[in-house]
BAMITOR-646901 format. One record per residue (C-alpha): residue number from 1; residue in one letter; x, y, z. Coordinates in steps of 0.02 Angstrom, whole numbers. Layout:
BEGIN
[rec NUM; 'A'; [X; Y; Z]],
...
REM end
This chain:
BEGIN
[rec 1; 'X'; [-1835; -3159; 17856]],
[rec 2; 'X'; [-1798; -3351; 17826]],
[rec 3; 'X'; [-1768; -3377; 18005]],
[rec 4; 'X'; [-1956; -3297; 18035]],
[rec 5; 'X'; [-2015; -3475; 17968]],
[rec 6; 'X'; [-1898; -3576; 18036]],
[rec 7; 'X'; [-1982; -3649; 18167]],
[rec 8; 'X'; [-2138; -3695; 18048]],
[rec 9; 'X'; [-2004; -3764; 17907]],
[rec 10; 'X'; [-1965; -3913; 18073]],
[rec 11; 'X'; [-2138; -3952; 18072]],
[rec 12; 'X'; [-2187; -3947; 17883]],
[rec 13; 'X'; [-2035; -4057; 17843]],
[rec 14; 'X'; [-2043; -4174; 18002]],
[rec 15; 'X'; [-2212; -4235; 17949]],
[rec 16; 'X'; [-2130; -4256; 17762]],
[rec 17; 'X'; [-2084; -4440; 17834]],
[rec 18; 'X'; [-2234; -4495; 17828]],
[rec 19; 'X'; [-2218; -4463; 17608]],
[rec 20; 'X'; [-2038; -4530; 17616]],
[rec 21; 'X'; [-2090; -4723; 17636]],
[rec 22; 'X'; [-2164; -4710; 17462]],
[rec 23; 'X'; [-2072; -4545; 17381]],
[rec 24; 'X'; [-1871; -4497; 17352]],
[rec 25; 'X'; [-1922; -4309; 17316]],
[rec 26; 'X'; [-2062; -4218; 17464]],
[rec 27; 'X'; [-2128; -4034; 17412]],
[rec 28; 'X'; [-2185; -3953; 17541]],
[rec 29; 'X'; [-2270; -3786; 17552]],
[rec 30; 'X'; [-2326; -3666; 17700]],
[rec 31; 'X'; [-2401; -3494; 17721]],
[rec 32; 'X'; [-2511; -3421; 17821]],
[rec 33; 'X'; [-2480; -3568; 17934]],
[rec 34; 'X'; [-2588; -3681; 17829]],
[rec 35; 'X'; [-2455; -3823; 17772]],
[rec 36; 'X'; [-2481; -3934; 17604]],
[rec 37; 'X'; [-2362; -4094; 17541]],
[rec 38; 'X'; [-2347; -4196; 17396]],
[rec 39; 'X'; [-2218; -4349; 17345]],
[rec 40; 'X'; [-2147; -4361; 17186]],
[rec 41; 'X'; [-2008; -4475; 17090]],
[rec 42; 'X'; [-1939; -4338; 16938]],
[rec 43; 'X'; [-1858; -4189; 17007]],
[rec 44; 'X'; [-1924; -4107; 16851]],
[rec 45; 'X'; [-2111; -4118; 16906]],
[rec 46; 'X'; [-2068; -4064; 17074]],
[rec 47; 'X'; [-1974; -3887; 17023]],
[rec 48; 'X'; [-2108; -3857; 16889]],
[rec 49; 'X'; [-2239; -3856; 17023]],
[rec 50; 'X'; [-2115; -3776; 17152]],
[rec 51; 'X'; [-2101; -3617; 17046]],
[rec 52; 'X'; [-2237; -3600; 16968]],
[rec 53; 'X'; [-2395; -3504; 17037]],
[rec 54; 'X'; [-2533; -3564; 16939]],
[rec 55; 'X'; [-2483; -3732; 16983]],
[rec 56; 'X'; [-2477; -3715; 17168]],
[rec 57; 'X'; [-2639; -3632; 17165]],
[rec 58; 'X'; [-2716; -3793; 17041]],
[rec 59; 'X'; [-2638; -3913; 17119]],
[rec 60; 'X'; [-2655; -3852; 17325]],
[rec 61; 'X'; [-2842; -3753; 17312]],
[rec 62; 'X'; [-2840; -3781; 17523]],
[rec 63; 'X'; [-2667; -3682; 17514]],
[rec 64; 'X'; [-2749; -3531; 17438]],
[rec 65; 'X'; [-2599; -3468; 17396]],
[rec 66; 'X'; [-2564; -3302; 17373]],
[rec 67; 'X'; [-2389; -3259; 17282]],
[rec 68; 'X'; [-2373; -3087; 17371]],
[rec 69; 'X'; [-2370; -3157; 17547]],
[rec 70; 'X'; [-2213; -3233; 17601]],
[rec 71; 'X'; [-2206; -3435; 17576]],
[rec 72; 'X'; [-2089; -3548; 17642]],
[rec 73; 'X'; [-2032; -3691; 17493]],
[rec 74; 'X'; [-1974; -3836; 17577]],
[rec 75; 'X'; [-1892; -3983; 17439]],
[rec 76; 'X'; [-1833; -4156; 17512]],
[rec 77; 'X'; [-1717; -4205; 17404]],
[rec 78; 'X'; [-1688; -4404; 17457]],
[rec 79; 'X'; [-1686; -4374; 17622]],
[rec 80; 'X'; [-1584; -4189; 17612]],
[rec 81; 'X'; [-1688; -4035; 17640]],
[rec 82; 'X'; [-1662; -3879; 17537]],
[rec 83; 'X'; [-1781; -3718; 17570]],
[rec 84; 'X'; [-1837; -3584; 17475]],
[rec 85; 'X'; [-1912; -3435; 17532]],
[rec 86; 'X'; [-1995; -3307; 17475]],
[rec 87; 'X'; [-2029; -3123; 17558]],
[rec 88; 'X'; [-2200; -3055; 17564]],
[rec 89; 'X'; [-2216; -2923; 17361]],
[rec 90; 'X'; [-2171; -2747; 17419]],
[rec 91; 'X'; [-2107; -2616; 17290]],
[rec 92; 'X'; [-2156; -2713; 17159]],
[rec 93; 'X'; [-2018; -2833; 17211]],
[rec 94; 'X'; [-1978; -3002; 17307]],
[rec 95; 'X'; [-1845; -3096; 17383]],
[rec 96; 'X'; [-1820; -3253; 17355]],
[rec 97; 'X'; [-1683; -3369; 17470]],
[rec 98; 'X'; [-1610; -3533; 17432]],
[rec 99; 'X'; [-1535; -3629; 17595]],
[rec 100; 'X'; [-1426; -3776; 17589]],
[rec 101; 'X'; [-1309; -3808; 17744]],
[rec 102; 'X'; [-1170; -3677; 17701]],
[rec 103; 'X'; [-1257; -3610; 17551]],
[rec 104; 'X'; [-1375; -3447; 17576]],
[rec 105; 'X'; [-1413; -3350; 17410]],
[rec 106; 'X'; [-1517; -3227; 17381]],
[rec 107; 'X'; [-1606; -3156; 17236]],
[rec 108; 'X'; [-1719; -3016; 17206]],
[rec 109; 'X'; [-1863; -3036; 17075]],
[rec 110; 'X'; [-1945; -2885; 16999]],
[rec 111; 'X'; [-2109; -2852; 16939]],
[rec 112; 'X'; [-2267; -2746; 16917]],
[rec 113; 'X'; [-2362; -2903; 16989]],
[rec 114; 'X'; [-2316; -3005; 17140]],
[rec 115; 'X'; [-2331; -3156; 17016]],
[rec 116; 'X'; [-2214; -3093; 16905]],
[rec 117; 'X'; [-2098; -3055; 17040]],
[rec 118; 'X'; [-2089; -3220; 17098]],
[rec 119; 'X'; [-2061; -3286; 16909]],
[rec 120; 'X'; [-1935; -3164; 16897]],
[rec 121; 'X'; [-1838; -3217; 17058]],
[rec 122; 'X'; [-1860; -3393; 17034]],
[rec 123; 'X'; [-1805; -3378; 16846]],
[rec 124; 'X'; [-1620; -3272; 16919]],
[rec 125; 'X'; [-1601; -3414; 17057]],
[rec 126; 'X'; [-1607; -3549; 16893]],
[rec 127; 'X'; [-1471; -3446; 16804]],
[rec 128; 'X'; [-1381; -3437; 16974]],
[rec 129; 'X'; [-1386; -3647; 16996]],
[rec 130; 'X'; [-1336; -3647; 16811]],
[rec 131; 'X'; [-1159; -3570; 16842]],
[rec 132; 'X'; [-1141; -3648; 17014]],
[rec 133; 'X'; [-1248; -3792; 16993]],
[rec 134; 'X'; [-1092; -3902; 16983]],
[rec 135; 'X'; [-1042; -3849; 17187]],
[rec 136; 'X'; [-1215; -3864; 17237]],
[rec 137; 'X'; [-1236; -4040; 17154]],
[rec 138; 'X'; [-1070; -4119; 17230]],
[rec 139; 'X'; [-1118; -4039; 17405]],
[rec 140; 'X'; [-1302; -4107; 17389]],
[rec 141; 'X'; [-1252; -4263; 17340]],
[rec 142; 'X'; [-1113; -4304; 17447]],
[rec 143; 'X'; [-1250; -4276; 17589]],
[rec 144; 'X'; [-1348; -4388; 17505]],
[rec 145; 'X'; [-1216; -4507; 17511]],
[rec 146; 'X'; [-1169; -4501; 17698]],
[rec 147; 'X'; [-1350; -4486; 17777]],
[rec 148; 'X'; [-1461; -4587; 17686]],
[rec 149; 'X'; [-1468; -4755; 17583]],
[rec 150; 'X'; [-1553; -4691; 17429]],
[rec 151; 'X'; [-1377; -4636; 17334]],
[rec 152; 'X'; [-1355; -4712; 17157]],
[rec 153; 'X'; [-1187; -4652; 17183]],
[rec 154; 'X'; [-1118; -4756; 17350]],
[rec 155; 'X'; [-1192; -4814; 17556]],
[rec 156; 'X'; [-1306; -4938; 17485]],
[rec 157; 'X'; [-1339; -5120; 17404]],
[rec 158; 'X'; [-1404; -5018; 17259]],
[rec 159; 'X'; [-1269; -4890; 17220]],
[rec 160; 'X'; [-1157; -4921; 17097]],
[rec 161; 'X'; [-999; -4930; 17229]],
[rec 162; 'X'; [-1079; -5082; 17299]],
[rec 163; 'X'; [-1160; -5151; 17121]],
[rec 164; 'X'; [-947; -5129; 17060]],
[rec 165; 'X'; [-912; -5206; 17202]],
[rec 166; 'X'; [-1002; -5354; 17191]],
[rec 167; 'X'; [-981; -5385; 17027]],
[rec 168; 'X'; [-772; -5399; 17053]],
[rec 169; 'X'; [-825; -5518; 17200]],
[rec 170; 'X'; [-952; -5621; 17078]],
[rec 171; 'X'; [-816; -5647; 16932]],
[rec 172; 'X'; [-648; -5676; 17049]],
[rec 173; 'X'; [-740; -5807; 17184]],
[rec 174; 'X'; [-910; -5869; 17165]],
[rec 175; 'X'; [-915; -5883; 16973]],
[rec 176; 'X'; [-761; -5950; 16928]],
[rec 177; 'X'; [-746; -6072; 17127]],
[rec 178; 'X'; [-909; -6155; 17073]],
[rec 179; 'X'; [-867; -6183; 16866]],
[rec 180; 'X'; [-696; -6269; 16941]],
[rec 181; 'X'; [-726; -6388; 17091]],
[rec 182; 'X'; [-814; -6559; 17023]],
[rec 183; 'X'; [-757; -6520; 16843]],
[rec 184; 'X'; [-633; -6626; 16714]],
[rec 185; 'X'; [-518; -6488; 16621]],
[rec 186; 'X'; [-568; -6575; 16466]],
[rec 187; 'X'; [-749; -6493; 16511]],
[rec 188; 'X'; [-744; -6336; 16549]],
[rec 189; 'X'; [-689; -6224; 16387]],
[rec 190; 'X'; [-711; -6028; 16336]],
[rec 191; 'X'; [-873; -5984; 16430]],
[rec 192; 'X'; [-1005; -5861; 16378]],
[rec 193; 'X'; [-1092; -5803; 16523]],
[rec 194; 'X'; [-1274; -5727; 16524]],
[rec 195; 'X'; [-1409; -5702; 16655]],
[rec 196; 'X'; [-1504; -5638; 16755]],
[rec 197; 'X'; [-1528; -5542; 16927]],
[rec 198; 'X'; [-1664; -5443; 17019]],
[rec 199; 'X'; [-1652; -5353; 17178]],
[rec 200; 'X'; [-1755; -5292; 17287]],
[rec 201; 'X'; [-1747; -5196; 17456]],
[rec 202; 'X'; [-1840; -5104; 17565]],
[rec 203; 'X'; [-1713; -4931; 17619]],
[rec 204; 'X'; [-1783; -4830; 17775]],
[rec 205; 'X'; [-1943; -4852; 17698]],
[rec 206; 'X'; [-1933; -4817; 17508]],
[rec 207; 'X'; [-1928; -4976; 17405]],
[rec 208; 'X'; [-1765; -5019; 17284]],
[rec 209; 'X'; [-1747; -5127; 17156]],
[rec 210; 'X'; [-1658; -5155; 17005]],
[rec 211; 'X'; [-1644; -5288; 16866]],
[rec 212; 'X'; [-1459; -5357; 16787]],
[rec 213; 'X'; [-1389; -5441; 16643]],
[rec 214; 'X'; [-1224; -5481; 16697]],
[rec 215; 'X'; [-1158; -5522; 16538]],
[rec 216; 'X'; [-969; -5609; 16541]],
[rec 217; 'X'; [-870; -5712; 16420]],
[rec 218; 'X'; [-700; -5798; 16504]],
[rec 219; 'X'; [-559; -5853; 16402]],
[rec 220; 'X'; [-457; -6013; 16496]],
[rec 221; 'X'; [-295; -6069; 16449]],
[rec 222; 'X'; [-249; -6236; 16371]],
[rec 223; 'X'; [-141; -6281; 16465]],
[rec 224; 'X'; [-230; -6235; 16641]],
[rec 225; 'X'; [-401; -6225; 16666]],
[rec 226; 'X'; [-380; -6109; 16774]],
[rec 227; 'X'; [-290; -5986; 16719]],
[rec 228; 'X'; [-436; -5860; 16628]],
[rec 229; 'X'; [-467; -5694; 16544]],
[rec 230; 'X'; [-620; -5618; 16641]],
[rec 231; 'X'; [-709; -5493; 16536]],
[rec 232; 'X'; [-890; -5449; 16628]],
[rec 233; 'X'; [-1038; -5283; 16557]],
[rec 234; 'X'; [-1201; -5285; 16669]],
[rec 235; 'X'; [-1301; -5198; 16613]],
[rec 236; 'X'; [-1457; -5132; 16747]],
[rec 237; 'X'; [-1585; -5034; 16761]],
[rec 238; 'X'; [-1690; -4988; 16937]],
[rec 239; 'X'; [-1807; -4894; 17020]],
[rec 240; 'X'; [-1809; -4789; 17172]],
[rec 241; 'X'; [-1977; -4748; 17252]],
[rec 242; 'X'; [-2013; -4763; 17050]],
[rec 243; 'X'; [-1880; -4652; 16991]],
[rec 244; 'X'; [-1783; -4754; 16850]],
[rec 245; 'X'; [-1609; -4773; 16878]],
[rec 246; 'X'; [-1491; -4835; 16724]],
[rec 247; 'X'; [-1329; -4902; 16766]],
[rec 248; 'X'; [-1188; -5011; 16651]],
[rec 249; 'X'; [-1009; -5086; 16736]],
[rec 250; 'X'; [-881; -5152; 16601]],
[rec 251; 'X'; [-730; -5229; 16713]],
[rec 252; 'X'; [-570; -5349; 16640]],
[rec 253; 'X'; [-479; -5442; 16755]],
[rec 254; 'X'; [-394; -5609; 16761]],
[rec 255; 'X'; [-368; -5755; 16864]],
[rec 256; 'X'; [-218; -5829; 16922]],
[rec 257; 'X'; [-194; -6014; 16996]],
[rec 258; 'X'; [-30; -5966; 17140]],
[rec 259; 'X'; [-56; -6167; 17142]],
[rec 260; 'X'; [-165; -6326; 17160]],
[rec 261; 'X'; [-283; -6236; 17280]],
[rec 262; 'X'; [-238; -6048; 17284]],
[rec 263; 'X'; [-298; -5915; 17156]],
[rec 264; 'X'; [-253; -5726; 17133]],
[rec 265; 'X'; [-378; -5617; 17027]],
[rec 266; 'X'; [-333; -5417; 17001]],
[rec 267; 'X'; [-499; -5323; 16887]],
[rec 268; 'X'; [-531; -5163; 16818]],
[rec 269; 'X'; [-652; -5061; 16781]],
[rec 270; 'X'; [-803; -4913; 16740]],
[rec 271; 'X'; [-947; -4890; 16815]],
[rec 272; 'X'; [-1094; -4769; 16733]],
[rec 273; 'X'; [-1230; -4745; 16820]],
[rec 274; 'X'; [-1381; -4613; 16816]],
[rec 275; 'X'; [-1573; -4555; 16840]],
[rec 276; 'X'; [-1644; -4408; 16775]],
[rec 277; 'X'; [-1773; -4425; 16866]],
[rec 278; 'X'; [-1672; -4394; 17022]],
[rec 279; 'X'; [-1540; -4265; 16943]],
[rec 280; 'X'; [-1415; -4415; 16981]],
[rec 281; 'X'; [-1268; -4476; 16900]],
[rec 282; 'X'; [-1089; -4540; 16933]],
[rec 283; 'X'; [-947; -4616; 16826]],
[rec 284; 'X'; [-835; -4735; 16924]],
[rec 285; 'X'; [-676; -4839; 16925]],
[rec 286; 'X'; [-643; -4989; 17010]],
[rec 287; 'X'; [-481; -5077; 17048]],
[rec 288; 'X'; [-502; -5255; 17160]],
[rec 289; 'X'; [-372; -5372; 17186]],
[rec 290; 'X'; [-495; -5555; 17258]],
[rec 291; 'X'; [-375; -5708; 17329]],
[rec 292; 'X'; [-477; -5861; 17334]],
[rec 293; 'X'; [-429; -6028; 17391]],
[rec 294; 'X'; [-534; -6210; 17384]],
[rec 295; 'X'; [-507; -6348; 17520]],
[rec 296; 'X'; [-550; -6498; 17432]],
[rec 297; 'X'; [-674; -6598; 17561]],
[rec 298; 'X'; [-741; -6775; 17565]],
[rec 299; 'X'; [-874; -6860; 17462]],
[rec 300; 'X'; [-861; -6716; 17318]],
[rec 301; 'X'; [-902; -6570; 17434]],
[rec 302; 'X'; [-768; -6410; 17469]],
[rec 303; 'X'; [-752; -6260; 17567]],
[rec 304; 'X'; [-678; -6084; 17495]],
[rec 305; 'X'; [-639; -5937; 17556]],
[rec 306; 'X'; [-632; -5778; 17460]],
[rec 307; 'X'; [-574; -5614; 17505]],
[rec 308; 'X'; [-559; -5446; 17420]],
[rec 309; 'X'; [-489; -5265; 17429]],
[rec 310; 'X'; [-557; -5147; 17303]],
[rec 311; 'X'; [-523; -4956; 17268]],
[rec 312; 'X'; [-660; -4879; 17232]],
[rec 313; 'X'; [-690; -4689; 17173]],
[rec 314; 'X'; [-796; -4579; 17086]],
[rec 315; 'X'; [-727; -4497; 16924]],
[rec 316; 'X'; [-755; -4294; 16884]],
[rec 317; 'X'; [-871; -4286; 16726]],
[rec 318; 'X'; [-1007; -4147; 16620]],
[rec 319; 'X'; [-1171; -4177; 16610]],
[rec 320; 'X'; [-1296; -4031; 16579]],
[rec 321; 'X'; [-1165; -3904; 16579]],
[rec 322; 'X'; [-1110; -3927; 16729]],
[rec 323; 'X'; [-928; -4013; 16794]],
[rec 324; 'X'; [-940; -4110; 16941]],
[rec 325; 'X'; [-874; -4225; 17058]],
[rec 326; 'X'; [-934; -4249; 17218]],
[rec 327; 'X'; [-764; -4363; 17273]],
[rec 328; 'X'; [-819; -4515; 17349]],
[rec 329; 'X'; [-702; -4624; 17359]],
[rec 330; 'X'; [-685; -4799; 17464]],
[rec 331; 'X'; [-585; -4947; 17496]],
[rec 332; 'X'; [-700; -5088; 17506]],
[rec 333; 'X'; [-657; -5248; 17594]],
[rec 334; 'X'; [-775; -5400; 17538]],
[rec 335; 'X'; [-729; -5570; 17612]],
[rec 336; 'X'; [-817; -5715; 17600]],
[rec 337; 'X'; [-844; -5932; 17626]],
[rec 338; 'X'; [-931; -6041; 17517]],
[rec 339; 'X'; [-961; -6197; 17540]],
[rec 340; 'X'; [-1008; -6319; 17404]],
[rec 341; 'X'; [-1099; -6505; 17422]],
[rec 342; 'X'; [-1183; -6646; 17294]],
[rec 343; 'X'; [-1358; -6648; 17331]],
[rec 344; 'X'; [-1384; -6795; 17215]],
[rec 345; 'X'; [-1360; -6843; 17033]],
[rec 346; 'X'; [-1370; -6700; 16950]],
[rec 347; 'X'; [-1381; -6585; 17070]],
[rec 348; 'X'; [-1258; -6481; 17204]],
[rec 349; 'X'; [-1284; -6356; 17289]],
[rec 350; 'X'; [-1204; -6196; 17364]],
[rec 351; 'X'; [-1206; -6113; 17524]],
[rec 352; 'X'; [-1121; -5940; 17552]],
[rec 353; 'X'; [-1096; -5804; 17681]],
[rec 354; 'X'; [-1016; -5618; 17619]],
[rec 355; 'X'; [-980; -5477; 17727]],
[rec 356; 'X'; [-951; -5292; 17629]],
[rec 357; 'X'; [-864; -5157; 17740]],
[rec 358; 'X'; [-831; -4976; 17663]],
[rec 359; 'X'; [-674; -4874; 17744]],
[rec 360; 'X'; [-653; -4705; 17669]],
[rec 361; 'X'; [-774; -4549; 17651]],
[rec 362; 'X'; [-935; -4555; 17741]],
[rec 363; 'X'; [-1079; -4667; 17678]],
[rec 364; 'X'; [-1228; -4744; 17754]],
[rec 365; 'X'; [-1203; -4910; 17752]],
[rec 366; 'X'; [-1009; -4964; 17811]],
[rec 367; 'X'; [-1036; -5120; 17825]],
[rec 368; 'X'; [-1171; -5243; 17737]],
[rec 369; 'X'; [-1173; -5463; 17780]],
[rec 370; 'X'; [-1269; -5573; 17643]],
[rec 371; 'X'; [-1314; -5736; 17650]],
[rec 372; 'X'; [-1357; -5820; 17491]],
[rec 373; 'X'; [-1378; -6005; 17439]],
[rec 374; 'X'; [-1365; -6065; 17246]],
[rec 375; 'X'; [-1422; -6232; 17158]],
[rec 376; 'X'; [-1379; -6299; 16990]],
[rec 377; 'X'; [-1313; -6453; 16917]],
[rec 378; 'X'; [-1171; -6543; 16951]],
[rec 379; 'X'; [-996; -6517; 16822]],
[rec 380; 'X'; [-968; -6720; 16824]],
[rec 381; 'X'; [-1099; -6656; 16680]],
[rec 382; 'X'; [-1048; -6620; 16521]],
[rec 383; 'X'; [-1114; -6507; 16401]],
[rec 384; 'X'; [-1197; -6325; 16438]],
[rec 385; 'X'; [-1296; -6401; 16586]],
[rec 386; 'X'; [-1159; -6425; 16688]],
[rec 387; 'X'; [-1140; -6255; 16699]],
[rec 388; 'X'; [-1326; -6170; 16732]],
[rec 389; 'X'; [-1380; -6120; 16900]],
[rec 390; 'X'; [-1494; -6023; 17007]],
[rec 391; 'X'; [-1494; -5941; 17175]],
[rec 392; 'X'; [-1536; -5829; 17322]],
[rec 393; 'X'; [-1481; -5707; 17441]],
[rec 394; 'X'; [-1539; -5622; 17574]],
[rec 395; 'X'; [-1439; -5426; 17607]],
[rec 396; 'X'; [-1451; -5330; 17749]],
[rec 397; 'X'; [-1389; -5195; 17816]],
[rec 398; 'X'; [-1438; -5032; 17920]],
[rec 399; 'X'; [-1599; -4991; 17898]],
[rec 400; 'X'; [-1575; -5085; 17718]],
[rec 401; 'X'; [-1626; -5262; 17713]],
[rec 402; 'X'; [-1695; -5373; 17556]],
[rec 403; 'X'; [-1652; -5496; 17433]],
[rec 404; 'X'; [-1543; -5541; 17296]],
[rec 405; 'X'; [-1612; -5697; 17166]],
[rec 406; 'X'; [-1511; -5736; 17017]],
[rec 407; 'X'; [-1517; -5864; 16876]],
[rec 408; 'X'; [-1346; -5883; 16766]],
[rec 409; 'X'; [-1280; -6000; 16607]],
[rec 410; 'X'; [-1117; -6018; 16535]],
[rec 411; 'X'; [-1095; -6100; 16376]],
REM end
């Protein structure tokens, strides 16, 4: 039965690429040589439409859907295809087959009518998914991470692993380097950090955005302002093609000067991210060590070199009755160069280039590059205004490009 629909399904899914430019979730229904398709930003809305005969007949009148006839339903989930194929209604029964790579599961629904038998089959499939949903979810999320740039777990600049690595590097290299260079130790108290970051990316045709409040607090040693204890608590919300995503990435780190120019900063953290619209959630640990080396130049200019190695891993968690762990783990290398220079009596400017390299499990993006520019008050000034800065970065990776805008103040 399923093989009979296979060639039609290839055509049906190929046409979904046109819709994927705007929608992270695609529903495609084929019956009797007619194909209909629509995009969704909520997995619940998609599934409720796919399983309900009346909803299909109402939403797609051109299909002239008949629940008694064989049909194929394609669910394109963030670039990965699941199929649900029904046989003809015979002897008061109808078979429903779910296919996702090596998973192939068939149930038989029964009822006095085709609609009743189809509904019974879908109810049985839902029961199967409730029992085996952890395995299905794990497999699907692994595929999304490896083969598409849409995962909230890893594999793209807006994913949790990328954001955690970016935060660690920002807190261990970018922020301390900017704050320390050009400032007198008397002008570097404990600092509360408050800011706003907006990222806007095009990821293989789907618009992805996020907004972050990068909250932090830095304790400094009275004897050496370079010694720091840093608590970071960024909170983010964003969208993947209209689907809402929320996350938080708390982390704790310290900065230890080795000598006048060189410091090491270890960080530990945990991240949470979820989207009920996409049916995605993840909990991830983070461990990193960053080296930053500062080179004073003439006329209050400086160069700084940052090198980070970090290990980021998904953790087992339970949600919706499922215990899952897609086991996405990566060693991430983040290396950057920053040049700082005064541009007036009041302002200074920093140019930066950062490369991020992922090693570990297969992810869609293995390499990311960023070029940034920031502008703020010179640190020779006193008061909170000396730690006021704003800037932007251009981010590029495989099938991904976009901008990130940052504004922050430390006081």
